[in-house]
Phi, psi and omega in degrees: 000131180256129175268134181234123184232120177263155174203168174107355179289174178163193179260131180219150178281155176306137183090350181277183183229153173216152173237121177264148178238145177226112180256129179253150185274007177234163180294146178304328182296338179267005183252134179277317182199154173226152180207156174253132177236163175219154178219118176267157180305129177078005181239162177283155176291136182229151177286136177254317180196146179225155177220132181268176183297331179274358179097357178292145183237157173217143183227114170296169186304327186299328183248356187297131178087340181243333183250144177226128176255135177207167186224158173241101185299325183295333181255003183051043187230139174244141182242154171233109176271122182242121181242161178049052184293147182239157178305327180288354174277353179298124183182172167270128182257131183240146175255135178240133179240131175244120181271178185288350171271007179066025172266145181246149181223142181240148172276181184277348179095152176224134185279132172241123179236123179248111185200148176267000000 
């Protein structure tokens, strides 16, 4: 069982920045991929950014140009740097971990609210 813990959410004004953290209870070397997803009220959960075991990244349109995913292997942690935040970025952000056995694990989520 892999434990996944997100942190870093909060309230920020439009145009502001936040950095989310996702700590996994296993070594990065045992992880196939990690990703950040978000879910706004009444909407489906969507991918925001993903990073593979080799370090390759992918960004759907919603986060492209404003969000950056990166990792610290020594801390088994993946980060999501979010800049120029907009009210439509308001959502609960979740971290997903897929291990090399192709099992997936989700964190409990962290709330991001963008409002003036």
